[in-house]
Each structure stands twice: as C-alpha cells, then as structure tokens.
KEDO-725794 format. One record per residue: x negated, y, z of N, C-alpha, C in turn; residue number from 1; residue in one letter. Coordinates in nm, 3 decimals. Layout:
N
R      n.X      n.Y      n.Z     ca.X     ca.Y     ca.Z      c.X      c.Y      c.Z  resi  resn
R        X        Y        Z        X        Y        Z        X        Y        Z   NUM     A
...
***
This chain:
244
R      n.X      n.Y      n.Z     ca.X     ca.Y     ca.Z      c.X      c.Y      c.Z  resi  resn
R   -0.082   -0.121    0.000    0.000    0.000    0.000   -0.086    0.126    0.000     1     M
R   -0.201    0.120    0.071   -0.283    0.239    0.086   -0.404    0.239   -0.006     2     F
R   -0.409    0.149   -0.104   -0.527    0.138   -0.190   -0.561    0.270   -0.257     3     D
R   -0.458    0.347   -0.293   -0.483    0.472   -0.364   -0.550    0.576   -0.276     4     E
R   -0.549    0.557   -0.144   -0.611    0.653   -0.053   -0.747    0.608   -0.002     5     L
R   -0.781    0.483   -0.022   -0.901    0.427    0.039   -1.030    0.491   -0.012     6     S
R   -1.026    0.553   -0.127   -1.146    0.618   -0.180   -1.138    0.769   -0.171     7     S
R   -1.039    0.820   -0.098   -1.014    0.964   -0.091   -1.079    1.026    0.034     8     K
R   -1.105    1.155    0.024   -1.154    1.232    0.138   -1.048    1.334    0.178     9     T
R   -1.014    1.336    0.305   -0.910    1.427    0.355   -0.966    1.515    0.466    10     A
R   -0.931    1.642    0.460   -0.963    1.738    0.566   -0.836    1.766    0.644    11     L
R   -0.841    1.746    0.775   -0.727    1.770    0.863   -0.767    1.874    0.966    12     I
R   -0.700    1.988    0.965   -0.732    2.093    1.062   -0.644    2.077    1.186    13     T
R   -0.691    2.126    1.299   -0.616    2.113    1.424   -0.594    1.968    1.461    14     G
R   -0.700    1.887    1.452   -0.686    1.742    1.462   -0.707    1.684    1.601    15     A
R   -0.734    1.767    1.700   -0.770    1.713    1.832   -0.650    1.670    1.916    16     S
R   -0.529    1.702    1.873   -0.412    1.668    1.952   -0.287    1.670    1.865    17     R
R   -0.176    1.623    1.922   -0.045    1.635    1.861   -0.034    1.581    1.720    18     G
R    0.027    1.659    1.633    0.050    1.618    1.494   -0.082    1.593    1.422    19     I
R   -0.181    1.677    1.447   -0.310    1.660    1.381   -0.376    1.529    1.416    20     G
R   -0.375    1.494    1.544   -0.435    1.368    1.586   -0.359    1.248    1.529    21     M
R   -0.227    1.254    1.534   -0.146    1.145    1.479   -0.172    1.130    1.329    22     A
R   -0.188    1.241    1.261   -0.216    1.237    1.117   -0.354    1.178    1.091    23     T
R   -0.451    1.211    1.174   -0.585    1.154    1.160   -0.580    1.002    1.173    24     A
R   -0.504    0.953    1.270   -0.489    0.808    1.285   -0.424    0.745    1.162    25     Y
R   -0.320    0.810    1.110   -0.248    0.755    0.994   -0.339    0.746    0.871    26     A
R   -0.417    0.850    0.849   -0.504    0.850    0.731   -0.626    0.760    0.750    27     F
R   -0.673    0.748    0.872   -0.782    0.655    0.899   -0.737    0.511    0.873    28     A
R   -0.618    0.479    0.918   -0.563    0.345    0.895   -0.548    0.318    0.747    29     K
R   -0.521    0.424    0.668   -0.507    0.409    0.523   -0.641    0.399    0.452    30     A
R   -0.750    0.417    0.528   -0.883    0.399    0.472   -0.948    0.525    0.418    31     G
R   -0.893    0.641    0.449   -0.949    0.767    0.402   -1.079    0.802    0.474    32     C
R   -1.168    0.867    0.402   -1.280    0.936    0.468   -1.222    1.064    0.526    33     R
R   -1.261    1.098    0.648   -1.199    1.211    0.716   -1.299    1.318    0.757    34     L
R   -1.252    1.441    0.749   -1.320    1.556    0.807   -1.218    1.620    0.901    35     I
R   -1.251    1.628    1.029   -1.157    1.677    1.130   -1.208    1.806    1.191    36     L
R   -1.117    1.901    1.212   -1.155    2.025    1.279   -1.060    2.054    1.395    37     T
R   -1.107    2.137    1.486   -1.024    2.193    1.591   -1.097    2.313    1.645    38     C
R   -1.031    2.390    1.728   -1.094    2.506    1.791   -1.069    2.498    1.941    39     H
R   -1.175    2.481    2.017   -1.162    2.481    2.163   -1.159    2.346    2.229    40     G
R   -1.159    2.238    2.151   -1.158    2.103    2.210   -1.262    2.015    2.142    41     S
R   -1.382    2.067    2.126   -1.486    1.996    2.052   -1.518    1.856    2.107    42     A
R   -1.534    1.838    2.240   -1.563    1.703    2.290   -1.452    1.603    2.257    43     P
R   -1.328    1.648    2.268   -1.215    1.561    2.237   -1.213    1.525    2.089    44     K
R   -1.247    1.622    2.004   -1.250    1.597    1.860   -1.359    1.496    1.824    45     L
R   -1.475    1.511    1.886   -1.586    1.418    1.857   -1.553    1.277    1.906    46     R
R   -1.485    1.268    2.019   -1.445    1.137    2.069   -1.344    1.072    1.975    47     Q
R   -1.250    1.152    1.926   -1.153    1.101    1.829   -1.223    1.051    1.704    48     L
R   -1.318    1.128    1.654   -1.392    1.088    1.535   -1.463    0.955    1.555    49     S
R   -1.528    0.939    1.670   -1.598    0.814    1.699   -1.501    0.697    1.710    50     A
R   -1.386    0.721    1.773   -1.285    0.616    1.788   -1.233    0.570    1.653    51     T
R   -1.202    0.664    1.565   -1.148    0.630    1.434   -1.251    0.558    1.348    52     L
R   -1.375    0.603    1.355   -1.482    0.539    1.279   -1.498    0.392    1.320    53     S
R   -1.495    0.370    1.450   -1.515    0.234    1.502   -1.395    0.144    1.475    54     A
R   -1.276    0.199    1.490   -1.155    0.118    1.478   -1.120    0.085    1.334    55     A
R   -1.146    0.178    1.243   -1.100    0.160    1.105   -1.215    0.151    1.004    56     Y
R   -1.340    0.156    1.052   -1.457    0.140    0.967   -1.458    0.241    0.852    57     H
R   -1.435    0.366    0.887   -1.434    0.473    0.788   -1.539    0.577    0.827    58     I
R   -1.573    0.662    0.731   -1.657    0.777    0.762   -1.569    0.888    0.816    59     E
R   -1.602    0.940    0.932   -1.520    1.044    0.995   -1.612    1.146    1.059    60     C
R   -1.603    1.270    1.013   -1.689    1.377    1.063   -1.607    1.479    1.140    61     N
R   -1.653    1.513    1.259   -1.588    1.615    1.341   -1.668    1.745    1.329    62     A
R   -1.601    1.851    1.284   -1.668    1.980    1.267   -1.583    2.087    1.336    63     I
R   -1.609    2.117    1.463   -1.532    2.220    1.533   -1.536    2.352    1.456    64     P
R   -1.417    2.410    1.433   -1.406    2.531    1.351   -1.284    2.611    1.394    65     T
R   -1.301    2.741    1.406   -1.187    2.830    1.424   -1.134    2.861    1.285    66     D
R   -1.022    2.801    1.249   -0.970    2.812    1.112   -0.920    2.952    1.080    67     M
R   -0.905    3.036    1.181   -0.863    3.173    1.158   -0.980    3.268    1.135    68     G
R   -1.102    3.215    1.137   -1.223    3.294    1.118   -1.281    3.262    0.981    69     D
R   -1.276    3.355    0.887   -1.321    3.325    0.750   -1.466    3.281    0.741    70     P
R   -1.553    3.335    0.826   -1.694    3.296    0.822   -1.712    3.152    0.867    71     K
R   -1.635    3.112    0.969   -1.645    2.973    1.015   -1.590    2.876    0.911    72     Q
R   -1.484    2.916    0.842   -1.427    2.829    0.739   -1.525    2.817    0.621    73     V
R   -1.589    2.927    0.586   -1.690    2.922    0.480   -1.802    2.827    0.519    74     E
R   -1.845    2.833    0.645   -1.950    2.743    0.694   -1.904    2.598    0.690    75     R
R   -1.778    2.574    0.727   -1.722    2.440    0.721   -1.732    2.383    0.579    76     L
R   -1.688    2.462    0.481   -1.686    2.412    0.343   -1.825    2.402    0.282    77     F
R   -1.923    2.469    0.341   -2.060    2.451    0.291   -2.110    2.310    0.319    78     S
R   -2.038    2.238    0.408   -2.073    2.100    0.442   -1.985    1.998    0.371    79     Q
R   -1.897    2.045    0.284   -1.804    1.957    0.214   -1.833    1.960    0.064    80     I
R   -1.873    1.846    0.010   -1.905    1.838   -0.133   -1.791    1.783   -0.217    81     A
R   -1.699    1.714   -0.151   -1.590    1.649   -0.224   -1.465    1.648   -0.137    82     D
R   -1.350    1.676   -0.198   -1.226    1.680   -0.120   -1.107    1.645   -0.210    83     L
R   -1.023    1.555   -0.161   -0.904    1.513   -0.235   -0.775    1.563   -0.170    84     D
R   -0.774    1.570   -0.037   -0.652    1.603    0.037   -0.685    1.707    0.144    85     I
R   -0.608    1.813    0.146   -0.622    1.917    0.248   -0.493    1.924    0.329    86     L
R   -0.504    1.907    0.459   -0.387    1.914    0.547   -0.406    2.030    0.643    87     I
R   -0.334    2.138    0.618   -0.342    2.258    0.701   -0.246    2.245    0.819    88     N
R   -0.300    2.195    0.930   -0.217    2.170    1.048   -0.247    2.265    1.164    89     N
R   -0.362    2.331    1.163   -0.399    2.419    1.274   -0.290    2.524    1.296    90     A
R   -0.249    2.540    1.422   -0.144    2.637    1.450   -0.127    2.662    1.598    91     G
R   -0.075    2.779    1.629   -0.043    2.815    1.767    0.094    2.881    1.769    92     I
R    0.155    2.885    1.886    0.285    2.951    1.901    0.271    3.068    1.997    93     S
R    0.374    3.150    2.001    0.381    3.259    2.098    0.528    3.280    2.131    94     H
R    0.561    3.264    2.259    0.700    3.278    2.303    0.711    3.404    2.388    95     V
R    0.802    3.491    2.349    0.821    3.615    2.425    0.886    3.721    2.338    96     G
R    0.929    3.827    2.401    0.991    3.938    2.328    0.889    4.005    2.236    97     L
R    0.932    4.038    2.116    0.842    4.104    2.022    0.791    4.236    2.079    98     L
R    0.878    4.308    2.151    0.838    4.438    2.206    0.731    4.426    2.314    99     S
R    0.714    4.306    2.369    0.612    4.283    2.471    0.483    4.226    2.412   100     D
R    0.484    4.197    2.285    0.370    4.133    2.220    0.267    4.237    2.181   101     M
R    0.140    4.207    2.206    0.034    4.300    2.168   -0.006    4.277    2.023   102     S
R   -0.070    4.377    1.966   -0.119    4.365    1.829   -0.221    4.252    1.817   103     A
R   -0.302    4.234    1.923   -0.401    4.127    1.923   -0.334    3.990    1.922   104     K
R   -0.227    3.974    1.999   -0.155    3.847    2.001   -0.090    3.820    1.867   105     E
R   -0.032    3.923    1.806    0.028    3.907    1.672   -0.077    3.862    1.572   106     W
R   -0.191    3.930    1.574   -0.298    3.899    1.478   -0.350    3.757    1.497   107     R
R   -0.356    3.709    1.622   -0.405    3.574    1.649   -0.312    3.470    1.589   108     L
R   -0.181    3.491    1.606   -0.084    3.397    1.549   -0.096    3.395    1.397   109     V
R   -0.103    3.512    1.337   -0.109    3.519    1.191   -0.239    3.461    1.135   110     M
R   -0.350    3.490    1.201   -0.477    3.439    1.150   -0.486    3.288    1.162   111     S
R   -0.434    3.234    1.272   -0.442    3.089    1.293   -0.344    3.013    1.204   112     T
R   -0.222    3.064    1.194   -0.117    2.990    1.124   -0.111    3.015    0.974   113     N
R   -0.137    3.139    0.932   -0.119    3.174    0.791   -0.250    3.204    0.720   114     L
R   -0.331    3.292    0.778   -0.458    3.326    0.712   -0.543    3.202    0.690   115     D
R   -0.537    3.108    0.783   -0.617    2.986    0.772   -0.585    2.908    0.644   116     S
R   -0.460    2.912    0.602   -0.422    2.843    0.478   -0.490    2.907    0.358   117     C
R   -0.499    3.039    0.358   -0.571    3.109    0.251   -0.718    3.071    0.252   118     F
R   -0.780    3.075    0.370   -0.923    3.046    0.377   -0.955    2.905    0.329   119     Y
R   -0.879    2.806    0.376   -0.908    2.668    0.337   -0.882    2.645    0.188   120     T
R   -0.770    2.696    0.139   -0.736    2.675   -0.002   -0.836    2.744   -0.094   121     C
R   -0.884    2.860   -0.054   -0.983    2.933   -0.135   -1.104    2.845   -0.166   122     K
R   -1.147    2.767   -0.068   -1.265    2.683   -0.087   -1.231    2.542   -0.133   123     Y
R   -1.112    2.494   -0.101   -1.074    2.358   -0.141   -1.039    2.351   -0.289   124     A
R   -0.975    2.454   -0.341   -0.929    2.451   -0.480   -1.043    2.426   -0.580   125     I
R   -1.157    2.494   -0.572   -1.265    2.464   -0.667   -1.309    2.318   -0.664   126     P
R   -1.310    2.257   -0.544   -1.348    2.116   -0.534   -1.247    2.027   -0.604   127     L
R   -1.119    2.063   -0.594   -1.013    1.985   -0.658   -1.007    2.009   -0.809   128     M
R   -1.039    2.130   -0.851   -1.038    2.161   -0.994   -1.142    2.079   -1.070   129     L
R   -1.251    2.046   -1.003   -1.355    1.966   -1.067   -1.301    1.834   -1.120   130     K
R   -1.207    1.777   -1.044   -1.154    1.646   -1.082   -1.010    1.655   -1.133   131     K
R   -0.958    1.777   -1.140   -0.821    1.802   -1.186   -0.720    1.716   -1.110   132     R
R   -0.737    1.712   -0.979   -0.641    1.642   -0.893   -0.662    1.686   -0.750   133     S
R   -0.556    1.675   -0.671   -0.566    1.709   -0.530   -0.429    1.728   -0.468   134     G
R   -0.425    1.713   -0.338   -0.301    1.731   -0.262   -0.327    1.830   -0.149   135     K
R   -0.248    1.934   -0.142   -0.253    2.029   -0.032   -0.121    2.021    0.043   136     I
R   -0.128    1.992    0.172   -0.008    1.975    0.254   -0.018    2.070    0.373   137     I
R    0.076    2.162    0.381    0.078    2.261    0.488    0.184    2.224    0.592   138     N
R    0.146    2.224    0.717    0.241    2.193    0.824    0.312    2.322    0.864   139     I
R    0.443    2.325    0.842    0.524    2.444    0.868    0.625    2.413    0.978   140     S
R    0.732    2.489    0.982    0.833    2.475    1.087    0.969    2.515    1.031   141     S
R    1.073    2.458    1.090    1.208    2.499    1.051    1.230    2.647    1.080   142     V
R    1.154    2.702    1.178    1.168    2.844    1.209    1.119    2.932    1.094   143     W
R    1.041    2.875    1.005    0.996    2.952    0.890    1.108    2.985    0.794   144     G
R    1.217    2.909    0.803    1.334    2.933    0.717    1.447    3.001    0.793   145     S
R    1.465    2.962    0.920    1.580    3.013    0.995    1.546    3.122    1.095   146     T
R    1.421    3.128    1.140    1.381    3.225    1.241    1.425    3.182    1.379   147     G
R    1.347    3.222    1.480    1.380    3.187    1.618    1.365    3.309    1.708   148     A
R    1.467    3.335    1.787    1.458    3.440    1.887    1.344    3.410    1.984   149     S
R    1.270    3.512    2.023    1.157    3.500    2.114    1.034    3.435    2.048   150     M
R    1.043    3.403    1.920    0.929    3.346    1.847    0.917    3.414    1.711   151     E
R    0.923    3.545    1.711    0.924    3.620    1.586    0.793    3.603    1.509   152     V
R    0.681    3.617    1.579    0.551    3.605    1.511    0.533    3.465    1.453   153     A
R    0.565    3.363    1.532    0.553    3.226    1.485    0.643    3.202    1.364   154     Y
R    0.767    3.249    1.372    0.862    3.233    1.261    0.811    3.303    1.136   155     S
R    0.759    3.424    1.154    0.707    3.500    1.039    0.587    3.430    0.976   156     A
R    0.500    3.376    1.060    0.382    3.307    1.006    0.421    3.184    0.927   157     S
R    0.519    3.109    0.977    0.561    2.988    0.907    0.644    3.020    0.783   158     K
R    0.718    3.131    0.787    0.786    3.176    0.666    0.684    3.211    0.559   159     G
R    0.573    3.272    0.602    0.465    3.300    0.509    0.403    3.173    0.453   160     G
R    0.387    3.071    0.537    0.334    2.942    0.491    0.424    2.884    0.383   161     V
R    0.555    2.894    0.403    0.649    2.840    0.304    0.637    2.911    0.171   162     N
R    0.632    3.044    0.174    0.618    3.121    0.050    0.483    3.095   -0.016   163     A
R    0.380    3.087    0.066    0.245    3.055    0.018    0.246    2.921   -0.055   164     F
R    0.313    2.823    0.004    0.320    2.689   -0.054    0.387    2.691   -0.190   165     T
R    0.502    2.754   -0.199    0.577    2.757   -0.325    0.501    2.830   -0.435   166     K
R    0.439    2.942   -0.400    0.367    3.020   -0.501    0.241    2.948   -0.548   167     A
R    0.164    2.892   -0.453    0.041    2.823   -0.490    0.070    2.697   -0.571   168     L
R    0.181    2.632   -0.540    0.219    2.512   -0.616    0.238    2.546   -0.764   169     A
R    0.300    2.659   -0.792    0.320    2.701   -0.932    0.187    2.735   -0.997   170     K
R    0.098    2.798   -0.921   -0.032    2.837   -0.974   -0.118    2.716   -1.009   171     E
R   -0.109    2.610   -0.928   -0.198    2.495   -0.944   -0.137    2.378   -1.021   172     L
R   -0.007    2.383   -1.047    0.058    2.272   -1.118   -0.009    2.239   -1.251   173     A
R   -0.048    2.337   -1.332   -0.114    2.304   -1.459   -0.247    2.230   -1.441   174     P
R   -0.306    2.240   -1.322   -0.433    2.173   -1.294   -0.414    2.039   -1.222   175     S
R   -0.289    1.995   -1.212   -0.255    1.867   -1.148   -0.295    1.864   -1.001   176     N
R   -0.277    1.976   -0.933   -0.297    1.983   -0.788   -0.162    2.016   -0.726   177     I
R   -0.117    1.930   -0.635    0.016    1.946   -0.577    0.007    2.015   -0.440   178     Q
R    0.101    2.105   -0.416    0.105    2.180   -0.290    0.245    2.167   -0.231   179     V
R    0.256    2.110   -0.114    0.385    2.094   -0.046    0.369    2.129    0.102   180     N
R    0.482    2.154    0.167    0.481    2.184    0.310    0.580    2.094    0.381   181     A
R    0.553    2.065    0.506    0.643    1.987    0.591    0.691    2.078    0.703   182     I
R    0.821    2.103    0.705    0.881    2.191    0.806    0.930    2.106    0.922   183     A
R    0.863    2.117    1.034    0.896    2.035    1.151    1.001    2.101    1.239   184     C
R    1.088    2.018    1.295    1.178    2.062    1.399    1.105    2.054    1.532   185     G
R    1.175    2.018    1.637    1.112    2.008    1.769    1.038    1.874    1.779   186     V
R    0.906    1.884    1.796    0.821    1.766    1.805    0.755    1.763    1.943   187     I
R    0.738    1.646    1.998    0.683    1.629    2.132    0.532    1.651    2.130   188     D
R    0.490    1.777    2.136    0.349    1.812    2.137    0.321    1.912    2.249   189     T
R    0.194    1.939    2.271    0.154    2.035    2.374    0.202    2.175    2.345   190     A
R    0.235    2.203    2.219    0.283    2.336    2.183    0.412    2.370    2.257   191     M
R    0.487    2.267    2.295    0.613    2.289    2.366    0.600    2.278    2.518   192     N
R    0.476    2.275    2.567    0.455    2.260    2.711    0.500    2.382    2.791   193     S
R    0.525    2.492    2.721    0.572    2.612    2.791    0.718    2.600    2.834   194     C
R    0.786    2.498    2.783    0.927    2.478    2.817    0.939    2.373    2.928   195     F
R    1.035    2.392    3.017    1.056    2.298    3.127    1.121    2.170    3.075   196     S
R    1.111    2.061    3.153    1.180    1.938    3.113    1.330    1.960    3.094   197     P
R    1.388    2.047    3.173    1.531    2.076    3.160    1.560    2.146    3.028   198     E
R    1.471    2.239    2.990    1.487    2.308    2.862    1.476    2.210    2.746   199     D
R    1.380    2.120    2.754    1.360    2.022    2.646    1.478    1.926    2.636   200     M
R    1.534    1.889    2.752    1.651    1.800    2.752    1.770    1.870    2.688   201     K
R    1.788    1.997    2.720    1.898    2.074    2.662    1.879    2.089    2.512   202     A
R    1.754    2.109    2.472    1.724    2.123    2.329    1.752    1.993    2.255   203     L
R    1.713    1.881    2.315    1.737    1.751    2.252    1.886    1.726    2.231   204     A
R    1.968    1.775    2.324    2.113    1.754    2.313    2.173    1.828    2.194   205     S
R    2.102    1.928    2.143    2.150    2.003    2.026    2.115    1.935    1.895   206     E
R    2.026    1.838    1.901    1.977    1.771    1.780    2.065    1.650    1.750   207     I
R    2.118    1.638    1.629    2.204    1.523    1.597    2.140    1.387    1.627   208     P
R    2.009    1.377    1.608    1.940    1.251    1.639    1.931    1.227    1.789   209     A
R    1.967    1.326    1.870    1.974    1.316    2.016    1.839    1.288    2.081   210     D
R    1.732    1.339    2.021    1.600    1.323    2.079    1.503    1.419    2.013   211     R
R    1.387    1.433    2.078    1.277    1.511    2.023    1.196    1.424    1.927   212     I
R    1.144    1.481    1.822    1.064    1.404    1.727    0.927    1.368    1.782   213     G
R    0.866    1.266    1.725    0.733    1.219    1.766    0.627    1.262    1.665   214     R
R    0.508    1.296    1.710    0.400    1.332    1.618    0.374    1.224    1.512   215     P
R    0.388    1.098    1.552    0.364    0.988    1.458    0.463    0.989    1.342   216     E
R    0.583    1.040    1.367    0.682    1.048    1.260    0.643    1.154    1.157   217     E
R    0.592    1.265    1.207    0.544    1.369    1.115    0.423    1.317    1.037   218     V
R    0.333    1.249    1.106    0.214    1.194    1.040    0.252    1.097    0.929   219     A
R    0.354    1.015    0.953    0.399    0.921    0.850    0.450    0.996    0.727   220     A
R    0.518    1.108    0.749    0.567    1.187    0.637    0.453    1.256    0.563   221     L
R    0.353    1.302    0.636    0.235    1.362    0.572    0.168    1.259    0.482   222     V
R    0.154    1.137    0.532    0.092    1.030    0.455    0.174    1.000    0.328   223     L
R    0.305    0.992    0.343    0.391    0.968    0.227    0.380    1.081    0.124   224     Q
R    0.369    1.204    0.174    0.356    1.317    0.084    0.224    1.312    0.007   225     T
R    0.120    1.267    0.073   -0.010    1.254    0.007   -0.006    1.149   -0.103   226     A
R    0.084    1.052   -0.091    0.095    0.945   -0.191    0.213    0.967   -0.286   227     M
R    0.281    1.080   -0.276    0.399    1.105   -0.359    0.361    1.123   -0.505   228     A
R    0.456    1.103   -0.596    0.428    1.126   -0.738    0.379    1.269   -0.761   229     P
R    0.291    1.285   -0.859    0.234    1.416   -0.886    0.338    1.519   -0.928   230     D
R    0.454    1.474   -0.972    0.559    1.567   -1.016    0.625    1.638   -0.899   231     Y
R    0.600    1.589   -0.777    0.656    1.655   -0.659    0.561    1.762   -0.610   232     M
R    0.597    1.887   -0.627    0.515    1.997   -0.581    0.602    2.119   -0.553   233     T
R    0.554    2.205   -0.465    0.629    2.326   -0.431    0.747    2.301   -0.339   234     G
R    0.745    2.189   -0.268    0.861    2.154   -0.183    0.834    2.183   -0.035   235     Q
R    0.939    2.226    0.033    0.936    2.242    0.179    1.021    2.129    0.233   236     I
R    0.956    2.026    0.286    1.024    1.904    0.328    1.051    1.911    0.478   237     I
R    1.177    1.898    0.514    1.215    1.914    0.654    1.224    1.780    0.727   238     T
R    1.170    1.778    0.849    1.184    1.662    0.938    1.225    1.715    1.075   239     I
R    1.355    1.705    1.105    1.407    1.769    1.227    1.522    1.695    1.293   240     D
R    1.544    1.568    1.255    1.652    1.491    1.319    1.791    1.544    1.286   241     G
R    1.802    1.620    1.175    1.933    1.673    1.135    1.971    1.802    1.203   242     G
R    1.873    1.868    1.268    1.900    1.983    1.352    1.938    2.108    1.273   243     W
R    1.857    2.146    1.176    1.879    2.273    1.105    1.937    2.251    0.964   244     C
***
C-alpha cells in the first residue's frame, strides 16, 4: 500500500508533539525518509527521530528550527538536497480578546502559522520543480473558514493558509505539484490545554461525532492526501466529526 512513498523524502514541521508527531509516525511506517523540525523542544525531537529510525529502519533527521524565522528556514533548506513532500504543520494559538492582544503576540501567530508556509514553499518549490512532482500539505483549521470568537488572530492566520493553498495550487498545477490543506476541527493536542476538562466536555457535546478528534486520525488523512491522485489539488479538506 505504501510502496509509492518508500522512496520519498518528507519534511514535517512542528513534529515534536500532537498532529506533527502522529504524522511523523504515519510516514515513517510508510517507509518515508523524514526531516523533522520543531521550535523549543529539541531534545524531544531528537528522541523522536531516533525512535522512528530504530523502529522503522528509515533515515530520519531532526533539525530544530523556528519556522517563523526566515533565516532559520533558509539554513534548514541549505541542508536539504531532495524533497518530495512538504507538510506545514507548525502552528500556535492565541485565546483572548483582540483588544487585549499585543502587536508582538499578533505577529508571532502570523509568522508561525502563515509566514512559515511562505518560507518553506519558497525553498521547497525549486526542489520539486527539478523532478516536476511534489506534494505540499498545509495543516489548517475549521476556524480559517468560519472564524472563532476569542481566536481572531488564529482564525485569520488559518484563513490565510487556506487562501495561500488555493492560489499556490493554481500556480503549481502546470508543474505537477499538488497543494492541499487539511482543516482540523477540535483535536486532542496540547494546543487545547488552555481549556478545562469541563470546557472540552462541553465542546465535545456540540460535535455530531460526540467526541474530540485524535492526532492519529489527522495523520492518516495527511498520509492519504500525500498518496492522492495528482488531479486533486487546491482543496481544503475538513476533518471535524461533522461539527462545522
């Protein structure tokens, strides 16, 4: 089933936890060579890399990188000679009133969630153009389409990711490079640790599936998207238990 991925190289950003870690496991199991990044959890990232290498007998490199810093992303890609799949998963949230948010906090959300997609794609595209093939998968959110009260910056950044995805897909389609995004609903990750168990239970009751999603479910969809027919591009694929 995974033969088509066994000779591929994938870059996964924000891979030290949550959706990124689950995605790293999914692609390692599929036999991909991996390049993993994170910002602020370097020891955890290196341990994950060693675990995946040993368990699945793949090449896996951990390169701690702040994906919102263009110089660090340039340095990252100076170490990458070949790339087939780019998974832009690095992201942060911010919960609070917009009027209470500082310009620095706004800029951090935008640089991490949206600017990072520009930086990675800028350097990944030439590598993919060499072989006239590639898959770019951006991890987005349902809030990018519907918006969320108290999460204006996060919603705006993910709305930008969605528009970025659709526009870049049109630009790269003639070169046989596909660009898609996965819009996640509520997923059981550390990003939601700011909410109490009672809040999460109430939120789950609003979801038709009657539960919070698992990182492994998102990872499975990322893997399927990487193996999707080349004619599928420019799509914002939702995984939210029927919520939005």
